[in-house]
BABAGU-277680 format. One record per residue: z, x, y of N, C-alpha, C in turn; residue in one letter. Coordinates in steps of 0.05 Angstrom, whole numbers, padded with zeros to 5 digits, always signed. Example, Ala and Ser with C-alpha at 12.3 -4.5 7.8 and 13.67 -1.06 7.14 Angstrom:
2
+00156+00264-00114+00156+00246-00090+00156+00264-00066a+00142+00257-00045+00143+00273-00021+00157+00258+00001s
END
This chain:
406
+03498-03225-01453+03496-03195-01446+03466-03193-01432x+03466-03199-01407+03441-03194-01392+03434-03167-01388x+03408-03163-01378+03398-03137-01371+03416-03122-01352x+03430-03136-01335+03447-03121-01317+03478-03123-01322x+03484-03128-01348+03511-03132-01354+03528-03104-01351x+03515-03084-01349+03530-03058-01344+03536-03053-01314x+03526-03073-01297+03530-03069-01267+03551-03087-01256x+03568-03077-01239+03587-03093-01226+03580-03091-01194x+03580-03115-01185+03573-03120-01155+03598-03131-01141x+03606-03119-01120+03625-03127-01102+03613-03142-01080x+03616-03167-01077+03601-03184-01059+03619-03194-01037x+03615-03181-01013+03629-03189-00989+03613-03207-00971x+03592-03219-00982+03575-03237-00965+03584-03265-00965x+03572-03278-00945+03577-03307-00947+03551-03320-00933x+03549-03348-00936+03528-03365-00926+03505-03362-00945x+03480-03348-00940+03458-03352-00956+03445-03327-00966x+03435-03308-00946+03421-03286-00953+03435-03268-00974x+03460-03258-00969+03473-03241-00985+03481-03255-01011x+03492-03280-01011+03498-03294-01036+03474-03299-01053x+03451-03302-01042+03425-03308-01058+03419-03281-01073x+03420-03258-01060+03418-03234-01072+03439-03231-01095x+03464-03235-01088+03485-03232-01109+03480-03250-01133x+03473-03275-01127+03468-03294-01151+03443-03285-01167x+03424-03274-01155+03402-03265-01170+03409-03244-01191x+03425-03224-01178+03436-03203-01196+03453-03214-01217x+03469-03234-01212+03489-03247-01232+03473-03260-01253x+03450-03275-01246+03433-03288-01266+03424-03271-01288x+03421-03245-01279+03411-03226-01300+03433-03209-01312x+03459-03220-01310+03481-03208-01324+03500-03193-01308x+03495-03186-01283+03513-03168-01268+03540-03182-01265x+03564-03168-01265+03590-03179-01260+03594-03179-01230x+03590-03201-01219+03592-03204-01189+03620-03215-01179x+03634-03199-01166+03661-03207-01156+03658-03215-01127x+03661-03240-01123+03657-03252-01096+03683-03249-01081x+03685-03235-01059+03707-03234-01042+03709-03256-01021x+03729-03271-01019+03728-03295-01000+03757-03294-00986x+03755-03306-00963+03781-03308-00946+03799-03330-00959x+03826-03322-00961+03845-03339-00970+03845-03367-00956x+03847-03389-00972+03850-03415-00963+03824-03425-00950x+03805-03408-00943+03780-03418-00929+03757-03413-00946x+03752-03389-00954+03730-03380-00971+03702-03380-00958x+03682-03378-00970+03654-03376-00958+03650-03400-00941x+03638-03397-00918+03633-03418-00900+03620-03442-00911x+03602-03437-00929+03585-03458-00939+03600-03477-00957x+03624-03469-00967+03643-03489-00981+03646-03513-00967x+03644-03512-00939+03652-03534-00923+03627-03547-00909x+03603-03538-00916+03580-03549-00903+03572-03574-00920x+03585-03594-00917+03579-03621-00927+03586-03641-00909x+03583-03666-00918+03570-03675-00944+03541-03667-00948x+03531-03667-00975+03545-03676-00997+03563-03655-01011x+03580-03665-01026+03598-03648-01040+03596-03654-01070x+03602-03635-01089+03605-03642-01115+03627-03663-01121x+03619-03683-01138+03639-03703-01145+03651-03699-01172x+03676-03710-01173+03689-03712-01200+03679-03735-01215x+03686-03737-01241+03675-03760-01257+03682-03787-01246x+03704-03788-01229+03712-03816-01216+03699-03818-01190x+03679-03802-01181+03663-03805-01159+03676-03795-01133x+03699-03780-01136+03712-03768-01112+03700-03743-01106x+03701-03736-01079+03689-03711-01070+03709-03688-01078x+03698-03666-01088+03714-03642-01092+03713-03625-01066x+03720-03602-01065+03722-03584-01044+03696-03567-01043x+03680-03571-01061+03655-03554-01065+03629-03568-01054x+03620-03557-01031+03595-03569-01017+03571-03561-01033x+03554-03580-01034+03528-03573-01049+03512-03548-01041x+03515-03543-01012+03503-03518-01004+03514-03493-01017x+03541-03494-01020+03554-03470-01031+03546-03468-01061x+03543-03493-01073+03537-03490-01101+03508-03476-01107x+03491-03479-01089+03466-03469-01092+03463-03441-01093x+03481-03424-01086+03477-03396-01083+03500-03380-01095x+03517-03391-01114+03542-03376-01121+03548-03379-01150x+03528-03387-01168+03535-03389-01197+03540-03362-01207x+03550-03361-01231+03552-03336-01247+03569-03316-01233x+03587-03324-01215+03603-03303-01198+03633-03309-01205x+03649-03286-01199+03679-03293-01201+03689-03289-01171x+03706-03309-01166+03718-03310-01139+03746-03300-01137x+03749-03279-01116+03776-03268-01113+03781-03272-01082x+03805-03281-01074+03812-03285-01048+03829-03262-01036x+03818-03248-01014+03832-03225-01004+03829-03226-00973x+03851-03221-00960+03852-03221-00932+03846-03191-00924x+03821-03183-00915+03815-03156-00911+03825-03147-00884x+03835-03165-00870+03848-03158-00841+03874-03143-00847x+03886-03144-00871+03911-03131-00877+03906-03104-00891x+03924-03084-00888+03921-03061-00900+03920-03062-00930x+03939-03079-00941+03937-03085-00971+03912-03095-00979x+03899-03114-00965+03875-03125-00971+03851-03106-00972x+03853-03088-00950+03832-03067-00951+03834-03048-00973x+03859-03042-00983+03861-03025-01004+03851-03037-01029x+03856-03062-01034+03844-03078-01056+03814-03076-01056x+03800-03079-01035+03771-03077-01033+03763-03047-01039x+03777-03028-01029+03769-03000-01035+03774-02994-01066x+03796-03005-01078+03800-03000-01106+03778-03014-01123x+03770-03040-01114+03750-03053-01129+03722-03038-01127x+03716-03027-01101+03694-03014-01098+03691-02990-01115x+03715-02976-01118+03715-02953-01137+03708-02960-01165x+03710-02985-01171+03704-02994-01200+03677-03010-01202x+03662-03009-01179+03637-03022-01177+03612-03005-01174x+03590-03015-01179+03565-02999-01175+03550-03006-01148x+03554-03032-01138+03539-03043-01115+03561-03057-01097x+03559-03053-01072+03571-03068-01051+03553-03083-01035x+03555-03109-01032+03539-03124-01013+03556-03135-00991x+03546-03133-00966+03562-03144-00942+03541-03154-00922x+03551-03175-00907+03535-03183-00884+03552-03189-00859x+03570-03170-00855+03586-03170-00830+03569-03161-00806x+03579-03166-00782+03566-03156-00758+03566-03125-00759x+03547-03114-00745+03542-03085-00745+03568-03071-00736x+03580-03053-00751+03602-03038-00746+03629-03051-00751x+03630-03077-00758+03654-03090-00761+03670-03082-00784x+03659-03072-00807+03675-03063-00828+03687-03036-00824x+03674-03020-00806+03684-02994-00803+03713-02993-00793x+03723-03013-00778+03749-03013-00769+03769-03020-00791x+03759-03031-00815+03776-03036-00837+03775-03014-00857x+03759-02995-00851+03754-02973-00872+03739-02984-00896x+03719-03001-00891+03704-03016-00913+03674-03009-00907x+03665-02992-00891+03639-02986-00884+03628-02967-00906x+03602-02960-00905+03589-02945-00927+03601-02918-00927x+03607-02903-00906+03617-02878-00907+03647-02877-00920x+03661-02897-00912+03690-02900-00925+03690-02903-00954x+03673-02922-00963+03670-02928-00991+03657-02909-01007x+03638-02895-00994+03625-02871-01009+03646-02849-01016x+03666-02849-00999+03687-02827-01005+03701-02833-01030x+03704-02861-01035+03719-02867-01060+03701-02871-01085x+03675-02876-01080+03654-02879-01100+03628-02867-01090x+03625-02840-01096+03600-02826-01085+03576-02838-01090x+03572-02850-01114+03545-02859-01121+03543-02889-01116x+03559-02900-01099+03556-02929-01093+03531-02936-01081x+03520-02959-01088+03497-02972-01073+03507-02992-01055x+03502-02988-01029+03517-03005-01009+03493-03019-00992x+03493-03045-00992+03472-03059-00979+03485-03077-00957x+03476-03070-00932+03484-03088-00909+03462-03107-00902x+03468-03131-00899+03450-03153-00890+03456-03164-00863x+03438-03159-00844+03445-03171-00817+03419-03183-00806x+03420-03195-00784+03399-03210-00770+03377-03190-00760x+03386-03169-00747+03368-03150-00736+03369-03122-00745x+03386-03115-00763+03388-03087-00773+03409-03072-00757x+03414-03048-00768+03435-03031-00758+03428-03015-00732x+03401-03015-00724+03391-03002-00701+03375-03020-00684x+03369-03009-00660+03352-03023-00642+03367-03040-00622x+03354-03048-00601+03368-03061-00578+03378-03090-00587x+03371-03101-00609+03381-03128-00619+03404-03123-00640x+03411-03102-00645+03428-03098-00669+03455-03112-00668x+03464-03117-00643+03491-03132-00641+03488-03160-00638x+03465-03171-00636+03459-03199-00635+03464-03215-00661x+03473-03240-00657+03474-03256-00683+03448-03266-00690x+03439-03262-00715+03410-03268-00724+03413-03290-00743x+03410-03314-00735+03412-03339-00753+03383-03345-00761x+03378-03355-00784+03351-03360-00796+03333-03374-00777x+03342-03395-00766+03326-03412-00746+03315-03395-00724x+03332-03378-00710+03325-03360-00689+03305-03340-00698x+03310-03329-00723+03292-03309-00734+03265-03319-00738x+03264-03343-00748+03236-03357-00753+03220-03357-00728x+03235-03362-00705+03223-03362-00680+03215-03334-00669x+03232-03316-00670+03227-03291-00658+03208-03276-00676x+03208-03278-00704+03190-03264-00721+03162-03276-00725x+03156-03297-00709+03128-03306-00708+03123-03330-00727x+03139-03335-00747+03135-03358-00766+03129-03385-00753x+03143-03392-00732+03140-03416-00722+03116-03418-00702x+03104-03395-00694+03080-03396-00681+03057-03403-00698x+03056-03403-00723+03037-03410-00741+03043-03433-00759x+03067-03446-00754+03077-03467-00771+03080-03492-00752x+03068-03515-00760+03070-03539-00744+03042-03550-00737x+03041-03574-00729+03015-03586-00720+03003-03574-00696x+02978-03575-00694+02964-03565-00668+02974-03577-00644x+02976-03561-00623+02989-03574-00598+02975-03598-00588x+02947-03598-00593+02932-03620-00581+02933-03647-00596x+02947-03645-00619+02949-03669-00636+02977-03682-00635x+02978-03707-00640+03006-03720-00639+03025-03704-00657x+03049-03701-00646+03069-03685-00662+03063-03656-00661x+03046-03646-00646+03038-03618-00646+03063-03601-00633x+03062-03575-00642+03083-03557-00632+03096-03542-00653x+03112-03522-00646+03124-03505-00666+03144-03519-00685x+03145-03510-00709+03162-03523-00730+03174-03500-00746x+03199-03503-00754+03211-03486-00772+03206-03495-00801x+03212-03478-00821+03207-03485-00849+03231-03505-00855x+03226-03519-00876+03248-03540-00888+03270-03527-00901x+03268-03502-00909+03290-03484-00918+03292-03460-00903x+03315-03446-00907+03321-03420-00892+03304-03400-00904x+03277-03397-00899+03261-03378-00913+03268-03350-00905x+03277-03343-00879+03285-03315-00874+03308-03307-00892x+03327-03324-00894+03350-03318-00909+03345-03313-00938x+03327-03331-00948+03323-03331-00976+03303-03307-00982x+03285-03302-00966+03270-03278-00970+03284-03250-00967x+03302-03250-00949+03319-03225-00944+03337-03224-00970x+03347-03246-00982+03360-03242-01007+03344-03231-01029x+03319-03239-01032+03300-03230-01052+03294-03200-01046x+03289-03194-01021+03282-03164-01015+03306-03147-01020x+03331-03158-01014+03357-03143-01020+03357-03139-01050x+03351-03157-01065+03352-03155-01096+03336-03133-01105x+03311-03129-01094+03294-03109-01101+03302-03084-01090x+03314-03082-01067+03325-03059-01057+03348-03046-01074x+03366-03064-01082+03388-03058-01098+03380-03047-01127x+03363-03060-01138+03351-03051-01165+03337-03023-01162x+03325-03020-01140+03310-02995-01136+03329-02974-01133x+03351-02978-01116+03373-02958-01111+03386-02951-01137x+03391-02970-01154+03404-02966-01180+03387-02953-01199x+03361-02955-01199+03342-02938-01214+03343-02909-01206x+03343-02905-01180+03345-02880-01167+03371-02863-01176x+03395-02880-01174+03419-02870-01180+03419-02862-01211x+03409-02880-01227+03409-02871-01256+03393-02845-01261x+03372-02840-01245+03358-02815-01251+03372-02791-01236x+03385-02797-01215+03392-02771-01197+03422-02770-01193x+03437-02794-01198+03466-02794-01194+03473-02800-01166x+03453-02804-01150+03456-02807-01120+03456-02837-01112x+03478-02847-01099+03477-02873-01088+03463-02873-01061x+03464-02896-01049+03448-02898-01022+03457-02921-01005x+03451-02921-00980+03455-02942-00961+03428-02958-00957x+03433-02985-00958+03408-03003-00954+03412-03019-00927x+03395-03018-00909+03397-03032-00884+03377-03055-00883x+03384-03080-00890+03368-03102-00893+03371-03118-00866x+03346-03125-00854+03347-03142-00831+03331-03168-00834x+03341-03192-00828+03325-03215-00829+03298-03212-00814x+03300-03201-00790+03276-03201-00772+03255-03184-00787x+03263-03161-00797+03244-03144-00811+03231-03159-00834x+03245-03173-00848+03234-03187-00870+03215-03211-00861x+03225-03224-00838+03208-03247-00829+03181-03237-00819x+03182-03215-00805+03157-03202-00796+03137-03195-00821x+03151-03181-00840+03136-03170-00864+03124-03192-00880x+03138-03216-00883+03128-03237-00902+03104-03253-00889x+03095-03247-00863+03073-03262-00852+03048-03249-00864x+03048-03228-00879+03027-03217-00895+03000-03218-00883x+02980-03235-00893+02954-03234-00883+02952-03244-00854x+02970-03261-00844+02971-03267-00817+02975-03243-00798x+02994-03226-00808+02995-03200-00792+02970-03185-00792x+02956-03182-00815+02932-03167-00817+02909-03180-00800x+02908-03206-00802+02889-03219-00785+02893-03213-00753x+02917-03212-00744+02925-03206-00718+02917-03176-00712x+02927-03158-00730+02924-03131-00725+02895-03120-00725x+02878-03136-00738+02850-03130-00740+02834-03142-00719x+02844-03164-00707+02828-03176-00688+02841-03174-00659x+02866-03172-00658+02880-03173-00631+02884-03201-00623x+02878-03223-00639+02881-03249-00632+02904-03262-00648x+02927-03271-00635+02947-03283-00650+02938-03309-00663x+02942-03312-00690+02936-03337-00702+02950-03362-00689x+02940-03385-00694+02951-03408-00681+02960-03428-00703x+02975-03451-00695+02982-03469-00713+02958-03488-00720x+02957-03494-00747+02937-03513-00757+02948-03534-00771x+02975-03539-00771+02988-03559-00785+02982-03557-00815x+02971-03580-00828+02965-03579-00856+02935-03573-00860x+02921-03569-00839+02890-03563-00842+02888-03531-00845x+02863-03523-00851+02856-03495-00857+02837-03488-00834x+02839-03465-00822+02820-03455-00801+02792-03451-00809x+02790-03444-00836+02764-03434-00845+02752-03453-00865x+02765-03476-00877+02756-03492-00897+02760-03521-00890x+02739-03537-00895+02742-03566-00887+02728-03582-00910x+02741-03602-00922+02768-03610-00917+02788-03596-00935x+02809-03584-00925+02831-03571-00939+02857-03579-00924x+02867-03601-00930+02891-03612-00914+02901-03637-00930x+02920-03648-00914+02933-03673-00922+02918-03698-00912x+02920-03720-00929+02908-03744-00921+02927-03766-00928x+02928-03788-00913+02947-03809-00918+02930-03832-00934x+02941-03837-00958+02929-03858-00975+02940-03885-00967x+02935-03905-00983+02944-03932-00977+02972-03936-00977x+02986-03916-00993+03015-03920-00996+03031-03893-00995x+03017-03870-00989+03033-03846-00990+03012-03823-00978x+03018-03799-00986+03001-03775-00977+02992-03760-00999x+02969-03748-00997+02959-03728-01019+02949-03703-01003x+02946-03683-01019+02932-03659-01012+02905-03657-01024x+02884-03653-01008+02858-03648-01019+02849-03620-01012x+02843-03602-01030+02838-03574-01024+02809-03568-01035x+02788-03578-01017+02761-03575-01026+02754-03543-01021x+02743-03531-01040+02738-03502-01038+02712-03494-01037x+02691-03512-01042+02663-03508-01041+02647-03534-01037x+02621-03531-01034+02604-03555-01027+02603-03575-01051x+02602-03563-01073+02600-03580-01098+02625-03598-01100x+02650-03586-01093+02673-03602-01094+02671-03624-01070x+02663-03617-01049+02660-03635-01028+02643-03659-01035x+02621-03654-01049+02602-03675-01057+02619-03694-01077x+02633-03682-01096+02650-03697-01116+02670-03716-01100x+02682-03703-01082+02704-03716-01064+02691-03742-01053x+02671-03740-01038+02659-03762-01025+02646-03782-01042x+02636-03775-01065+02625-03790-01085+02649-03809-01096x+02671-03796-01101+02694-03810-01112+02703-03831-01092x+02699-03826-01065+02706-03847-01045+02684-03864-01037x+02662-03863-01052+02639-03883-01048+02624-03876-01021x+02627-03851-01013+02614-03844-00987+02595-03820-00994x+02578-03820-01015+02560-03799-01021+02542-03789-01000x+02536-03807-00980+02518-03799-00958+02529-03777-00941x+02555-03775-00942+02567-03754-00926+02560-03726-00935x+02555-03724-00960+02547-03696-00971+02518-03691-00964x+02504-03710-00959+02475-03703-00952+02472-03702-00923x+02491-03709-00905+02489-03706-00878+02489-03677-00870x+02469-03667-00857+02467-03639-00849+02491-03629-00834x+02506-03646-00819+02529-03638-00806+02552-03630-00823x+02551-03641-00850+02573-03638-00866+02567-03625-00894x+02540-03619-00898+02531-03610-00925+02542-03583-00934x+02548-03566-00914+02559-03539-00921+02584-03537-00907x+02601-03515-00917+02628-03512-00906+02625-03501-00878x+02608-03484-00870+02606-03477-00842+02599-03501-00825x+02582-03518-00833+02575-03542-00817+02598-03561-00815x+02614-03562-00837+02639-03578-00837+02659-03569-00818x+02663-03542-00817+02681-03529-00800+02673-03536-00768x+02647-03532-00764+02638-03537-00736+02640-03566-00729x+02638-03586-00747+02639-03614-00743+02665-03626-00753x+02686-03609-00754+02712-03619-00763+02721-03645-00751x+02719-03647-00723+02732-03669-00710+02717-03695-00714x+02690-03693-00720+02675-03717-00729+02680-03726-00759x+02681-03705-00777+02683-03711-00806+02711-03720-00813x+02733-03707-00803+02759-03712-00813+02767-03743-00811x+02760-03755-00788+02767-03785-00786+02752-03802-00805x+02729-03794-00813+02714-03808-00834+02726-03805-00860x+02735-03784-00865+02748-03777-00892+02774-03790-00892x+02789-03789-00870+02816-03803-00869+02813-03833-00875x+02793-03846-00861+02790-03875-00866+02781-03881-00896x+02766-03861-00908+02759-03866-00936+02783-03863-00954x+02802-03844-00947+02824-03840-00965+02843-03864-00965x+02845-03876-00942+02864-03897-00938+02859-03922-00953x+02835-03923-00965+02826-03947-00981+02840-03949-01010x+02852-03928-01019+02863-03928-01045+02893-03917-01044x+02906-03921-01068+02933-03910-01067+02932-03879-01077x+02957-03868-01074+02960-03841-01083+02951-03837-01111x+02963-03852-01129+02959-03846-01158+02927-03851-01165x+02915-03872-01151+02886-03876-01157+02870-03852-01148x+02875-03841-01125+02862-03817-01117+02866-03794-01133x+02892-03788-01142+02898-03766-01157+02882-03767-01184x+02884-03791-01197+02870-03796-01222+02839-03790-01219x+02830-03801-01197+02798-03798-01193+02792-03770-01189x+02806-03757-01171+02799-03729-01164+02803-03708-01186x+02825-03711-01199+02830-03694-01222+02808-03696-01242x+02800-03722-01248+02778-03727-01267+02752-03715-01259x+02749-03712-01232+02723-03701-01220+02724-03672-01217x+02749-03659-01221+02752-03630-01216+02753-03623-01186x+02766-03642-01170+02769-03635-01143+02800-03626-01139x+02807-03604-01128+02834-03597-01128+02851-03614-01110x+02872-03625-01119+02887-03645-01106+02915-03646-01115x+02934-03660-01101+02960-03664-01111+02976-03681-01092x+02999-03691-01103+03016-03709-01086+03033-03691-01068x+03047-03705-01050+03069-03692-01034+03093-03705-01044x+03109-03693-01060+03133-03704-01073+03155-03702-01059x+03174-03721-01057+03201-03718-01048+03217-03703-01073x+03241-03697-01068+03255-03682-01088+03262-03700-01114x+03266-03725-01107+03268-03745-01129+03246-03743-01150x+03219-03744-01137+03198-03743-01153+03194-03714-01165x+03202-03693-01151+03201-03666-01161+03216-03663-01189x+03239-03674-01189+03257-03672-01211+03251-03690-01233x+03235-03712-01228+03224-03730-01247+03195-03721-01257x+03185-03700-01245+03156-03690-01253+03157-03680-01281x+03139-03688-01297+03137-03679-01324+03134-03648-01329x+03121-03636-01309+03117-03607-01312+03145-03592-01306x+03158-03604-01286+03185-03593-01280+03204-03596-01301x+03202-03619-01313+03221-03626-01334+03214-03608-01359x+03189-03602-01363+03180-03588-01388+03190-03557-01385x+03189-03550-01360+03198-03521-01352+03228-03518-01351x+03243-03540-01353+03271-03536-01355+03283-03527-01327x+03272-03535-01306+03281-03524-01280+03308-03535-01275x+03317-03557-01282+03345-03566-01275+03364-03558-01298x+03388-03548-01289+03407-03541-01309+03433-03553-01302x+03450-03562-01321+03473-03574-01316+03497-03557-01328x+03515-03550-01311+03539-03536-01320+03563-03550-01316x+03584-03545-01336+03608-03559-01334+03627-03546-01310x+03643-03562-01297+03659-03554-01274+03688-03561-01278x+03706-03542-01267+03733-03548-01274+03744-03574-01262x+03730-03587-01246+03737-03614-01234+03733-03635-01256x+03720-03628-01279+03714-03646-01299+03686-03658-01297x+03674-03654-01276+03645-03661-01270+03625-03641-01280x+03602-03645-01270+03579-03629-01280+03565-03619-01255x+03561-03593-01254+03544-03583-01229+03514-03583-01239x+03499-03597-01223+03470-03598-01226+03456-03576-01209x+03446-03556-01222+03433-03534-01208+03402-03528-01215x+03389-03511-01203+03363-03504-01209+03364-03476-01219x+03350-03472-01244+03350-03446-01258+03336-03426-01242x+03343-03400-01247+03326-03379-01238+03299-03382-01249x+03278-03378-01232+03250-03386-01241+03236-03365-01258x+03250-03341-01261+03238-03319-01278+03243-03324-01308x+03220-03325-01322+03220-03327-01352+03213-03300-01364x+03231-03289-01381+03226-03260-01393+03230-03264-01422x+03213-03250-01438+03215-03252-01467+03240-03240-01479x+03250-03218-01467+03273-03204-01478+03299-03206-01463x+03298-03207-01437+03322-03205-01421+03320-03227-01398x+03318-03255-01408+03317-03274-01389+03342-03278-01372x+03342-03287-01349+03364-03295-01333+03376-03319-01344x+03403-03323-01337+03417-03345-01350+03438-03359-01330x+03437-03385-01328+03458-03399-01312+03481-03403-01333x+03499-03384-01330+03521-03384-01353+03547-03395-01344x+03553-03394-01317+03577-03403-01306+03575-03418-01281x+03593-03437-01277+03593-03454-01252+03599-03437-01229x+03587-03445-01206+03600-03431-01180+03630-03433-01180x+03644-03412-01175+03673-03410-01180+03687-03426-01157x+03708-03438-01163+03728-03450-01144+03742-03426-01129x+03749-03434-01106+03762-03413-01089+03785-03398-01102x+03781-03371-01105+03804-03355-01116+03807-03359-01145x+03788-03371-01158+03791-03377-01188+03797-03353-01204x+03789-03330-01197+03792-03308-01215+03808-03284-01204x+03824-03291-01181+03839-03271-01169+03857-03256-01186x+03876-03272-01200+03895-03260-01219+03882-03244-01240x+03862-03255-01251+03847-03244-01275+03835-03216-01267x+03823-03214-01244+03810-03188-01236+03831-03168-01226x+03851-03176-01214+03868-03158-01205+03885-03145-01228x+03887-03161-01249+03901-03153-01273+03882-03132-01289x+03858-03143-01295+03841-03130-01313+03826-03107-01300x+03818-03108-01276+03803-03088-01264+03819-03068-01249x+03841-03075-01235+03858-03060-01218+03884-03053-01234x+03891-03065-01253+03915-03061-01270+03941-03067-01254x+03941-03088-01236+03964-03098-01224+03980-03116-01242x+04008-03113-01241+04024-03131-01257+04030-03156-01243x+04043-03173-01257+04050-03200-01247+04069-03200-01221x+04088-03181-01222+04105-03177-01199+04089-03168-01173x+04071-03149-01176+04056-03142-01153+04038-03164-01144x+04025-03178-01162+04007-03199-01155+04023-03222-01139x+04048-03228-01151+04063-03249-01137+04073-03238-01109x+04078-03213-01105+04084-03203-01078+04061-03205-01060x+04037-03199-01068+04015-03202-01051+04009-03230-01044x+04014-03248-01061+04011-03276-01055+04030-03285-01033x+04057-03276-01037+04078-03283-01019+04071-03276-00990x+04057-03253-00988+04050-03242-00962+04023-03252-00951x+04010-03271-00968+03984-03282-00961+03962-03261-00959x+03966-03238-00973+03945-03218-00975+03922-03229-00995x+03930-03244-01014+03912-03256-01033+03917-03285-01034x
END
């Protein structure tokens, strides 16, 4: 019985931004009914390999990508292109508190499943539309994929190595940050709309756009530009205002060194047996180090290469110099702090195997989120929901199946 166990969400989304929002609500107890296309389902079910494996090592039909964003939901297959399928969605909406969708602008109107149509059957519905560019503006009809949004929204202009250095140029993030952040902002918007509904009885429409989110999340970089008129540039893993505050290659790997003041710089170079660098007037203060970055950094890089990653981390942590490794995901899930925090959760799956997932990172004393149920197999709950929520009998369900409506 999570904090949102009184809320039902009708999830018409697929891929990542919308499903991430729905999964977050489900983690806190909301009853999320995921609507999928018969025989096909969410696009990400097929975005593999890798796939979830059975105990015998055989691939299931569940791609790992799909598993990441769909736990704690119930899956119902409905063909919304059919009048009967559209009626099922309207009937489910009438029994729901929230509708999430990420169809193209205007696409659901032809099915009678847009906000105006569903508001007619559930006046206090909270309806959230997720698109690339929003419902208005000259780009509204464009397809907005995360990669494209990272470029248009400015993220890639400040991410990547400096153009003048080897490998320089724009770089996208290693995960679909515009999608994920849109999912999180959508969660906030839905919860805010529900709080408003609970006070006033009024539902509302939420227009969420990946581009809006991508622009907003640049935060202080936006403020730097708006205050100065100068667009920020790429600095790779370096910092424009602090030196050394970057990655260095050790004898066997990479580390991060984040020197925040002159005292830490002295400890850093003393640990590397180069104390004279802290006394050199070119490097003794941070402003001097920033001005002489091109001279200092190669000296530090040579110093760091003399030892292994673990040797450096042990030495710098003992000296009070902020540092850390650059872990691959194997090292992440072997990390003692990650293990202590219980970030990996294992859920049983109908295939007989186990789904390994990452828990919701929120820890709350009274109403914590829970990974309670595996990401559903396609249509796993169709009969159950049509019976329990809509009151359809076996004959009607069989008829709908015979006509491929469900």
